[in-house]
MARNUZA-418967 format. One record per atom (N, C-alpha, C, O): residue in three letters; x, y, z. Coordinates in steps of 0.2 Angstrom, whole numbers, plus 5000, padded with zeros to 4 digits. Example, Ala and Ser with C-alpha at 12.3 -4.5 7.8 and 13.67 -1.06 7.14 Angstrom:
ala506649725039/ala506249785039/ala506649845039/ala507149835042/ser506449895035/ser506849955036/ser506450005039/ser506750065040/
//
This chain:
met491250715120/met491050645123/met491550595121/met491750545124/arg491850595114/arg492350555112/arg492950555116/arg493250505117/asn493150615118/asn493750625122/asn493750595129/asn494250565131/ile493150595132/ile493050565138/ile493050495138/ile493450455142/ser492850455133/ser492850385132/ser493550365131/ser493750315133/val493950405127/val494650385126/val495050385133/val495450345134/phe494850445137/phe495250445143/phe495050385148/phe495450365151/lys494350365148/lys494150305151/lys494550245149/lys494750205153/gly494650235142/gly494950185140/gly495750175142/gly495950125144/lys496050235142/lys496750235145/lys496750225152/lys497250185154/lys496250245156/lys496250235163/lys496150155164/lys496550125169/gly495750125160/gly495650055161/gly496250015159/gly496449965163/ser496650035154/ser497249995152/ser497750005157/ser498149955158/asn497750065161/asn498250075166/asn498150025172/asn498650005175/lys497550015173/lys497349975179/lys497549895177/lys497749865182/ala497549885171/ala497649815169/ala498449805169/ala498749745171/leu498849855167/leu499549855167/leu499849855174/leu500449825175/lys499549885179/lys499849885185/lys499949825189/lys500549805191/pro499449775189/pro499649705192/pro500149675188/pro500549635191/leu500149675181/leu500649645177/leu501349675179/leu501849635179/ala501449735180/ala502049765182/ala502349745189/ala502949735190/val501849735193/val502049715200/val502249635200/val502749625203/met501949595196/met502149525195/met502849525192/met503249485194/leu502949565187/leu503649565184/leu504149585188/leu504749555188/phe503949635193/phe504449665197/phe504649605202/phe505249595204/phe504149565205/phe504349515210/phe504649455206/phe505049425210/leu504549445200/leu504849385196/leu505549405196/leu506049365197/ile505749465194/ile506449485193/ile506749495199/ile507349465200/ser506449515204/ser506749525211/ser506949455214/ser507549435216/ala506449405213/ala506549335215/ala507149305211/ala507549265214/ser507149315205/ser507749285201/ser508449305203/ser508849275203/phe508449375205/phe509149395207/phe509249375214/phe509849355216/leu508749375219/leu508849355226/leu508949285227/leu509349265231/ala508649245223/ala508649165224/ala508749135217/ala508349095215/pro509349145214/pro509449115207/pro509449035207/pro509149015202/asp509649005212/asp509648935212/asp508948905213/asp508748855209/val508548945217/val507848915217/val507448925211/val507048885209/val507648985207/val507248995201/val507548945196/val507148915191/gln508148925196/gln508448875191/gln508048805193/gln507948765188/ile508048785199/ile507648725201/ile506948725198/ile506648675196/trp506648785199/trp505948795197/trp505948785189/trp505448745187/ala506448805186/ala506448805178/ala506448725176/ala506148705172/ser506848685180/ser506948615179/ser506348575180/ser506348525178/thr505948605184/thr505348565186/thr504748575181/thr504248535181/gln504848615176/gln504348625171/gln504248575166/gln504748535165/lys503648565163/lys503648505158/lys504148505153/lys504348565151/asn504348445151/asn504948445146/asn504748465139/asn504648415135/asp504548525138/asp504348545131/asp504548625131/asp505048645134/trp504248665127/trp504448735126/trp504448775133/trp504848825134/arg504048745138/arg503948785144/arg504648785148/arg504848825151/arg504948715148/arg505548715152/arg506148755148/arg506548785151/asp506148745141/asp506648785138/asp506548855139/asp507048895140/leu505948885139/leu505848955140/leu506048975147/leu506449025148/ala505848935152/ala506048955159/ala506848955160/ala507048995164/gln507148905157/gln507848895158/gln508248955154/gln508748985156/glu507948975148/glu508249035145/glu508249095149/glu508649145149/trp507749105153/trp507649155158/trp508049155164/trp508449195166/ser508049095167/ser508449085174/ser509149085173/ser509449105178/glu509449055168/glu510149045168/glu510549115167/glu511049125171/pro510349155162/pro510749225162/pro510649265168/pro511049295171/val510049265171/val509849305177/val510249275183/val510549315187/gly510249215183/gly510649185189/gly511449205188/gly511749215194/asp511649195182/asp512349215182/asp512549285184/asp513049305187/leu512049335182/leu512149405183/leu512049415191/leu512449455194/ser511649375194/ser511549385201/ser512149365205/ser512349395210/arg512449305203/arg513149285206/arg513649335205/arg514049345210/lys513749365199/lys514249415198/lys514149475203/lys514649505205/thr513549495204/thr513449555208/thr513449535216/thr513349575220/lys513649465218/lys513649445224/lys513049445229/lys513049445235/ile512449455225/ile511849465229/ile511749395233/ile511449395239/ser511849335230/ser511749275233/ser512149265239/ser511949235244/glu512749295239/glu513249285245/glu512949325251/glu512949305257/ile512649385250/ile512349425255/ile511749385258/ile511649385264/arg511349355253/arg510749315256/arg511049255260/arg510749245265/glu511549225258/glu511749165262/glu512049185268/glu511949145273/ile512449245269/ile512649265275/ile512049275280/ile512049265286/ser511549315277/ser510949325281/ser510649265284/ser510349255289/glu510549215279/glu510249145281/glu510649115287/glu510349085291/arg511349115286/arg511749085292/arg511649115298/arg511549085304/ile511549185298/ile511449225304/ile510749205307/ile510749195313/ile510249195303/ile509549175306/ile509549105308/ile509249095313/glu509949065304/glu509948995306/glu510248985313/glu510048935317/asn510849015314/asn511149015320/asn510849035326/asn510949025332/ser510349085325/ser509949105330/ser509349065332/ser509049075337/lys509249005329/lys508648965330/lys508848925337/lys509348905338/thr508348915341/thr508448875347/thr507948815347/thr508048775352/glu507648795342/glu507248735342/glu507648675342/glu508248675340/glu507448625346/glu507748565347/glu507748515341/glu507148505339/thr508248495339/thr508248445333/thr508448375336/thr508848375340/ile508148325333/ile508248255335/ile508548215330/ile508248215324/lys509048175331/lys509348135326/lys508848075324/lys508448045328/pro508748075317/pro508248025314/pro508447955316/pro509047935317/leu507947905316/leu508047835317/leu508347805311/leu508347825305/leu508747745312/leu508947705307/leu508447655305/leu508047635310/met508347635299/met507847595297/met507947525300/met508547495299/pro507447495303/pro507547425305/pro507847375300/pro507647375294/thr508247335302/thr508547285297/thr508547215300/thr508447205306/lys508547165295/lys508647095297/lys509247075294/lys509447095288/ser509647035298/ser510247005295/ser510246935295/ser510046895300/thr510546905290/thr510646825289/thr511346815289/thr511746845284/val511646765293/val512346755293/val512446675292/val512146635296/arg512846665288/arg513046585287/arg513646575290/arg514146605288/val513646525294/val514246505298/val514446425297/val513946395295/asn515046405299/asn515146335299/asn515046295293/asn514746245293/asp515346325287/asp515346295281/asp515946255280/asp516546285279/pro515946185280/pro516646155279/pro516946165273/pro517546145272/phe516646185267/phe516946195261/phe517346255260/phe517746265256/glu517246305265/glu517646365265/glu518346355265/glu518746395262/thr518646295269/thr519346285269/thr519646235264/thr520246225264/glu519146215260/glu519446165255/glu519646195249/glu519446255247/thr520146165245/thr520346195239/thr519846165233/thr519446125235/ser519946195227/ser519446175222/ser519546105220/ser519046075218/glu520146075221/glu520346005219/glu519945955224/glu519645915222/gln519945975231/gln519645935236/gln518845935234/gln518545885235/lys518545995232/lys517845995230/lys517645945225/lys517145925225/thr518145945220/thr517945905214/thr518045825216/thr517645785213/thr518445805220/thr518545735222/thr518045715227/thr517945655228/asn517645765230/asn517145745235/asn516445775233/asn516245825236/pro516245755227/pro515645795225/pro515045775229/pro514945725232/val514545825230/val513945815234/val513445805229/val513245845224/thr513145745229/thr512545725224/thr511945765226/thr511845785232/thr511445765222/thr510845795223/thr510345745226/thr509845765229/asn510545675226/asn510045625229/asn510245625237/asn510645585239/met509945665241/met510145665248/met509545675252/met509045705250/ser509645665258/ser509045675263/ser509245735268/ser509845745269/thr508745775270/thr508945835274/thr508545825280/thr507945815280/ala508845845286/ala508445845292/ala508645905296/ala509045915300/pro508145955294/pro508246025298/pro508046015305/pro507545985307/thr508446055309/thr508246065316/thr508246135318/thr508646175315/tyr507846155322/tyr507746225324/tyr507846235332/tyr507646195335/ser508146295333/ser508146305340/ser508046385341/ser508146425336/glu507746405347/glu507546475347/glu507946505354/glu507846475359/thr508246555353/thr508546595359/thr508246665359/thr508246695354/thr508046685365/thr507846745366/thr508346795370/thr508546775375/val508446845367/val508946895370/val508546955371/val507946965368/val508747005376/val508347065377/val508147105371/val508647125368/gly507547115370/gly507347155364/gly507347115357/gly507147145352/thr507647055357/thr507747025351/thr507646955351/thr507846925356/thr507346925346/thr507246855345/thr507746825340/thr507746855335/val508146775342/val508646745338/val508446675336/val508346635340/leu508246665329/leu508046605327/leu508646575323/leu508946595319/glu508846505325/glu509346475322/glu509146415319/glu508746375322/ser509346405313/ser509146335309/ser509746305307/ser510246335304/ser509746235308/ser510346195306/ser510146145302/ser509746095304/asp510446135296/asp510246085291/asp510846045290/asp511446065289/ser510845975291/ser511345925290/ser511145885283/ser510645855283/met511645885278/met511445855272/met511845785272/met512445795273/val511545735271/val511945665271/val511945635264/val511445635261/leu512545615262/leu512545585255/leu512245505255/leu512245485261/pro512145485250/pro511845415249/pro512345365252/pro512945375253/val512145305254/val512545245257/val513045225251/val512945225245/gly513645215254/gly514145195249/gly514645255247/gly515145245244/thr514545315249/thr514945365248/thr515145395255/thr514745385260/ser515645435255/ser515845465262/ser515345525264/ser515045555259/thr515145525270/thr514745575273/thr515045645274/thr515545645278/ile514845695271/ile515145765273/ile514545805276/ile514145825272/pro514645825282/pro514145865285/pro514145935283/pro514645965283/leu513645955280/leu513646025278/leu513146065282/leu512546055281/thr513346105287/thr512946135292/thr512946205291/thr513446245290/thr512346235290/thr512246305289/thr511846335294/thr511246315296/thr512046385298/thr511646415303/thr511446485301/thr511946525299/thr510846495301/thr510546565299/thr510346595305/thr509946575309/val510546655306/val510346695312/val509946755309/val510246795306/val509346765311/val508846815309/val508646855315/val508346835320/leu508846925315/leu508646965320/leu508046995319/leu507947035314/ile507546985323/ile506847015322/ile506647055329/ile506647025334/glu506547115328/glu506347155333/glu505647135336/glu505247125332/asp505547135343/asp504947125346/asp504447175343/asp504547235343/tyr503847145342/tyr503247195340/tyr502947215346/tyr502447195349/thr503247275349/thr502947305355/thr502847385353/thr503247415351/lys502247405355/lys502047475354/lys502247515360/lys502147485366/pro502547575359/pro502747615365/pro502147645368/pro502147705369/val501647605371/val501047625373/val501047655380/val501447625384/arg500747715381/arg500647735388/arg499947765387/arg499747805382/glu499547765392/glu498847785392/glu498847855394/glu499147885399/gly498547895390/gly498547975391/gly498147985398/gly497647955399/thr498348045401/thr497948065407/thr497848145406/thr498148175401/ser497448175410/ser497348245410/ser498048275412/ser498148335409/gly498448245416/gly499048275418/gly499648265412/gly500048315411/glu499648205409/glu500048195404/glu499648165398/glu499648105397/pro499348205394/pro498948185388/pro499448155383/pro500048175382/ile499148115379/ile499448085373/ile499548145368/ile499048175366/lys500148145365/lys500248205360/lys500248165353/lys500648125352/ile499848195349/ile499748165342/ile499948215337/ile499648275337/leu500348195333/leu500548245327/leu500248215321/leu500448155319/ala499848255317/ala499548235311/ala499948275305/ala499948335305/val500148235301/val500548255295/val500248235288/val499948175288/gly500448265283/gly500248245276/gly500048305272/gly500348355273/asp499648295267/asp499448345262/asp498748365263/asp498548375269/ser498348385258/ser497748415259/ser497248365261/ser496748385264/leu497348295260/leu496948245263/leu496948245270/leu496448235274/met497548255273/met497648265280/met497348325283/met497048325288/leu497348385279/leu496948445281/leu496248425282/leu495948445287/asp495848385278/asp495248365279/asp495148325285/asp494748335289/phe495648275286/phe495548225291/phe495748265298/phe495348245303/gln496248305298/gln496348335305/gln495848385307/gln495748385313/tyr495448415303/tyr494848455306/tyr494348405309/tyr494048425314/gly494248345307/gly493848295310/gly494148275317/gly493848265322/leu494848265316/leu495248245323/leu495148295328/leu495048285334/glu495148365326/glu495048415331/glu494348415334/glu494248415340/arg493848395330/arg493148395332/arg493048335337/arg492648345342/val493348275335/val493248215339/val493648215345/val493448195350/leu494348225344/leu494848215349/leu494948275354/leu495148265360/glu494948335351/glu495148385356/glu494748395362/glu494948425367/pro494048385362/pro493648385368/pro493948345373/pro493748355379/arg494348295372/arg494548245377/arg495148285381/arg495548315378/ile495248275387/ile495748305391/ile496348265391/ile496848285394/asp496348205388/asp496948155388/asp497248155382/asp497648115380/val497148205377/val497448215371/val497648285369/val497248335371/glu498248285366/glu498448355363/glu498548335356/glu498948295354/leu498248375351/leu498348365344/leu498648425341/leu498448475342/glu499148405337/glu499448455333/glu499448435325/glu499748395323/gly498948475321/gly498848465314/gly499348505310/gly499348565310/arg499748465306/arg500248495301/arg500148475294/arg500548475290/gly499448465292/gly499348445285/gly499548505281/gly499348565283/ala499748495275/ala499948555270/ala499648555264/ala499648505260/leu499248605262/leu498948605255/leu499448605250/leu499848645250/gly499248555245/gly499748555239/gly500348515240/gly500748505235/phe500448485246/phe501048455247/phe501048385244/phe500548355243/gly501648355243/gly501748285241/gly502448265241/gly502848305240/phe502548205241/phe503248175241/phe503648195234/phe504248205234/thr503248195229/thr503548205222/thr503348275220/thr503448285214/val503048315224/val502948385222/val503548425222/val503848435228/pro503748465217/pro504448495217/pro504448565220/pro504948595220/his503848585223/his503848655225/his504148665232/his504348715234/trp504248605235/trp504648605241/trp505348565240/trp505348515237/asp505848595243/asp506548565242/asp506548505248/asp506448525254/trp506648445246/trp506548395251/trp507148395256/trp506948395262/glu507748405254/glu508248405259/glu508348475263/glu508448465269/asp508148525260/asp508248595263/asp507648615266/asp507648655271/asp507048595264/asp506448615267/asp506048565271/asp505848575277/val505848515268/val505448465270/val505748425276/val505448425282/ile506248395276/ile506548355281/ile506748405287/ile506648385293/pro507048465286/pro507148505292/pro506548525295/pro506548525302/asp506048535292/asp505348555295/asp505048495299/asp504848505304/tyr505148435296/tyr504948375300/tyr505348365307/tyr505048355312/asn505948375306/asn506448375312/asn506248425317/asn506248405323/leu506148485315/leu505948535320/leu505248525323/leu505148535329/met504748505319/met504048495322/met504048435327/met503748435332/val504448385326/val504548325330/val504848355337/val504648335342/gly505348395336/gly505748425342/gly505248465346/gly505348475352/glu504848505342/glu504348545346/glu503748515349/glu503548525355/val503448465345/val502848425348/val503048375353/val502648355357/arg503548335351/arg503748275355/arg503248225355/arg502948205361/pro502948205349/pro502348165349/pro502448095352/pro502948065351/asp501848065355/asp501847995356/asp501547955350/asp501747895349/val501147985346/val500847955340/val500948005335/val500848065335/val501047975329/val501048015322/val500547985318/val500547925317/val500148025315/val499647995311/val499748035304/val499748095304/val499647995299/val499848015292/val499247995287/val499047945287/met499148045282/met498748025276/met499048075271/met499048135272/ile499148045265/ile499548085260/ile499348045253/ile499247985253/gly499348085248/gly499348055241/gly498948085236/gly498948065230/ala498648145238/ala498248175233/ala498648205227/ala498348215222/asn499248225228/asn499648255223/asn500248215220/asn500648235217/glu500148145221/glu500748105218/glu500648085211/glu501048045209/phe500048105208/phe499848075202/phe499948125196/phe499648115191/gln500348185197/gln500348235193/gln500848235187/gln500848275183/gly501348185188/gly501848175183/gly502348235183/gly502548265178/tyr502548255189/tyr502948315190/tyr503648295188/tyr503848235187/ala504048345187/ala504748335185/ala505148365191/ala505048425194/ile505648325194/ile506048345199/ile506748355197/ile507148305194/glu507048415197/glu507748425194/glu507848405187/glu508348375185/gly507248415183/gly507348395176/gly507148325174/gly507148305169/glu507048285180/glu506848215178/glu506048205179/glu505848225184/asp505748185174/asp505048175174/asp504848105177/asp505148055176/leu504448115182/leu504248055186/leu503548035184/leu503048065186/asp503447985180/asp502847965177/asp502547915182/asp502847865185/pro501847935184/pro501547895190/pro501547825188/pro501347805182/gly501647775192/gly501647705191/gly502347675189/gly502447615189/ser502747725187/ser503447695184/ser503847675190/ser503747685196/ala504347635188/ala504847605193/ala505247665196/ala505347665202/arg505347715193/arg505747775196/arg505247815201/arg505547835206/trp504647815199/trp504147855203/trp504147815210/trp504147845215/arg504047745209/arg504047705215/arg504647715220/arg504647715226/glu505247715216/glu505847725220/glu505947785224/glu506147785229/val505747845220/val505747905224/val505247905230/val505447925235/leu504647885229/leu504147875234/leu504447835240/leu504347855246/thr504747775238/thr504947735244/thr505547765248/thr505547765254/glu506047795244/glu506547825248/glu506347885252/glu506547885258/arg505847925250/arg505647985254/arg505147955259/arg505147995265/ala504747905258/ala504347885264/ala504747855269/ala504647875275/his505347815268/his505747795273/his506147855277/his506147855283/asp506347905273/asp506647965276/asp506147995280/asp506348015286/ala505548005278/ala505048045282/ala504948005289/ala504948035294/ile504847935288/ile504747905294/ile505247905299/ile505147915305/ser505847905297/ser506447905301/ser506447965305/ser506747975311/his506148025303/his506148085306/his505548095311/his505548115316/trp504948065308/trp504348065312/trp504348025318/trp504148045324/leu504747975318/leu504847925324/leu505447935328/leu505647895332/ala505847995327/ala506448005330/ala506448005337/ala506947995341/asp505848025340/asp505848035347/asp505447985350/asp505247985356/gly505347925347/gly505047865350/gly504347865349/gly503947825352/ala504047895344/ala503247895343/ala503147835339/ala503547795337/tyr502447815339/tyr502247765335/tyr501847785329/tyr501447845330/leu501847755324/leu501547785317/leu500947745315/leu500947685315/tyr500347785314/tyr499847755311/tyr499747785304/tyr499547845303/trp499847745298/trp499847775292/trp499247755288/trp499147695287/trp498747805287/trp498147785284/trp498247785276/trp498547825273/ser497947735273/ser498047725266/ser497747785262/ser497247815265/thr497947795257/thr497647845252/thr497047825250/thr496947775247/pro496447865251/pro495847845249/pro495747835242/pro496047875238/lys495347785239/lys495247785232/lys494847845230/lys494447875233/met494947855223/met494647915220/met494247905214/met494247845212/ser493847945212/ser493347935207/ser493647925200/ser493447885196/asp494247955199/asp494547955193/asp495047895193/asp495547895197/pro494947845189/pro495447785189/pro496147795187/pro496647755188/ser496247855184/ser496947875182/ser497347895188/ser498047895188/phe497047905194/phe497447915200/phe497647845202/phe497147805205/leu498247825202/leu498447755203/leu498547745211/leu499047735214/val497947745214/val497947735222/val498147675224/val498547665229/asp498047615220/asp498247555223/asp499047545222/asp499347515226/asp499247575217/asp500047575216/asp500347615221/asp500847595224/leu500047675223/leu500347715228/leu500247675235/leu500747675239/asn499747645237/asn499647615243/asn500147555244/asn500347535249/ser500247525238/ser500747465238/ser501447495241/ser501747455244/val501647555239/val502247585241/val502247595248/val502647575252/trp501647625251/trp501647645258/trp501647575262/trp501947575267/glu501247525260/glu501247465263/glu501947425264/glu502147405269/glu502247435258/glu502947395258/glu503447435263/glu503747405267/val503347505263/val503847545267/val503647535275/val504047515279/val503047535276/val502747535283/val502947465286/val503047455292/ser502847405282/ser503047345284/ser503747335286/ser503847295291/glu504147375284/glu504847375286/glu505047405293/glu505547405295/trp504547445295/trp504547475301/trp504047445306/trp503747475310/lys503947375305/lys503347345308/lys503247355316/lys502747345319/ser503847355319/ser503847365327/ser503647435329/ser503547445335/lys503647485324/lys503547555326/lys502947585322/lys502847645323/ala502647545317/ala502147575313/ala501647525310/ala501847465310/glu501147545308/glu500647505305/glu500147545300/glu500147605301/met499947505295/met499447535290/met498747535293/met498547485296/val498347585291/val497647585293/val497247595286/val497447645283/asp496747555285/asp496347555279/asp495847605279/asp495347605283/ser495947665275/ser495447715275/ser494747695272/ser494247725273/met494847655267/met494247635263/met493747585267/met493147575265/lys493947565273/lys493447535277/lys492947585280/lys492447565282/val493147645280/val492747695282/val492447735276/val491847755276/leu492847755271/leu492647795266/leu492347755260/leu492047785255/gly492447685260/gly492247645254/gly491547615255/gly491247615261/asp491347575250/asp490747535251/asp490947465254/asp491447455257/glu490447415254/glu490547355257/glu491147315254/glu491547275258/glu491347325248/glu491947295245/glu492547345245/glu493047325242/gly492547395249/gly493047445249/gly493247485243/gly493747505242/glu492747495239/glu492747535233/glu492547605234/glu492147615239/phe492647645229/phe492447715230/phe491647725230/phe491347685227/lys491447775234/lys490747785234/lys490647865235/lys491047895239/trp490147895232/trp490047965233/trp489647985239/trp489748035242/asn489247945241/asn488747965247/asn488847915253/asn489147855252/met488647935259/met488647895265/met487947895268/met487547945268/glu487747835270/glu487147825273/glu487147835280/glu487647805284/met486747875283/met486747895290/met486347845294/met486047805291/leu486447845301/leu486047795305/leu485347805304/leu484947755305/asp485047865303/asp484347875302/asp484147855295/asp483547865294/gly484547825291/gly484347805284/gly484447865279/gly484347845273/ser484647925281/ser484747975276/ser485347965272/ser485847945275/ile485347995266/ile485947995262/ile486248065261/ile485948105259/ile486948065263/ile487248135262/ile487848125258/ile488148075258/pro488148185255/pro488748175251/pro489348165255/pro489448195261/leu489748115253/leu490348095257/leu490948125253/leu491348155257/arg491048125247/arg491648145243/arg491448215239/arg490848225237/lys491948255239/lys491748325236/lys491748315228/lys491948255226/glu491548365224/glu491348355217/glu491948325213/glu491748295208/his492548335215/his493148315210/his493248235212/his493648205209/gly492948215217/gly493048145219/gly493748125222/gly493948065222/val494048175225/val494648165229/val494648175236/val494748125240/his494448235238/his494348255245/his493648235248/his493148215244/phe493548225255/phe492948205258/phe492648265262/phe493048305265/phe492048265263/phe491748315267/phe491848295275/phe492148245276/glu491548345279/glu491648335286/glu491348265289/glu491648235293/val490848245286/val490548175288/val491048125287/val491148075291/gly491448125282/gly491948075281/gly492548085286/gly492848035289/ala492748145287/ala493348165292/ala493148145299/ala493548115302/asp492448155301/asp492248135307/asp492248065308/asp492348035313/ala492048025303/ala491947955303/ala492647925304/ala492747875308/leu493147945300/leu493847925301/leu494147935308/leu494447895311/ser493947995310/ser494248015317/ser493947975322/ser494247955327/arg493247955322/arg492947915327/arg493247845327/arg493347815332/asp493447825320/asp493747755319/asp494447755322/asp494647705326/phe494747815322/phe495447815324/phe495447825332/phe495847795335/glu494947855335/glu494847855342/glu494747785345/glu495047765350/gln494347745342/gln494247675344/gln494947635343/gln495047595347/leu495347645338/leu495947615337/leu496447635343/leu496747585345/leu496447695345/leu496847715350/leu496647685357/leu497047675361/ile495947685358/ile495747645364/ile495947575364/ile496147545369/lys495847545358/lys495947465358/lys496747455359/lys496947405362/asp497147505357/asp497847495357/asp498147515364/asp498747505366/gly497747545368/gly497947565375/gly498147635376/gly498447655381/trp498047675371/trp498347745372/trp497847785376/trp497947835379/leu497147775375/leu496647815378/leu496147765381/leu496047705380/lys495847795386/lys495247765390/lys494647765386/lys494547815382/asn494247715387/asn493547715383/asn493047755388/asn492847725393/leu492947815386/leu492547855391/leu491847835391/leu491547845396/ser491647795386/ser490947775386/ser490847725392/ser490247715394/ser491347685394/ser491347635399/ser491447665406/ser491347625411/val491647725406/val491747755413/val491147785416/val490847825412/ser490947765421/ser490347785424/ser490447855427/ser489947885430/
//
């Protein structure tokens, strides 16, 4: 009897060792086949013993892989696969800019001596005049200020003309039809996954809409598991070339508060560097999302039950970025749907019949179907108001 129990014990330990051996095999194989990826992974670990241990593993294995030329074989294979792709890529947009030009300054041709012999006093009157000229697609505002010195001194006209280029606020609207439906591309993280399922339920029954949902579980602008330049941006470029959207809808933010490290640099949520990286990447993403002429609706990140999630800080970044694309994008407040009367976090939603049902999931981040459907109905009404869709309820 004792021998049988020993045999069973050995059999149980073998079962436990088998998955461990498989994991080690794949770890070693990945380290040899993609040493650069493993080193990047090592640099993203927390800045303590974990990062030191990961680097102790990745560096020697990476050196050995390069000496055996495994990475060169992999790179040649990748080039062959890349050259075989036929997807259309579209050049990203340049960020809209405003320019201010100062002209007709009489002091520019004077020497320093002339400036000292003809000082401009601070006791002066100013009479600004404005004129407006409209050019195709652009409004040019000109302001001309003449400064006059007090009586008894010579008058020196100081004229400054400021030209500010402002793009007209026009949405590239076209009304969807059954023959040419509006194409909507939904992008973001797991919040968008919740949202896009509601969009599918609410919008896909319409014959004037085509919806493509591309929300990604665990994604984030500061999540290091995706390489921004090599993975994220090319993926955005390809999906826009494939979908050719009229409208892009975005919701993102669930994973921006984790304090990840990108290439060894710790990004503390709320810090200036965190904001800088988010701002850069938001602009970069928009330039690709809108490369084919789409219009962007960026939904604010919903407030969460845990106050350590700096949602207000994050939304201030989104709002600042989107405001710079104002002729092509706008923010939409998610908490008008998911929040209470003051726009604050709430756990439950009251239905039309007076019943109370759960709105947010137990961790206080994601929302249930009732929230996704409410957001989607609100978005449908926004698309109707803006002229993308017909109001089917008014059609007899």
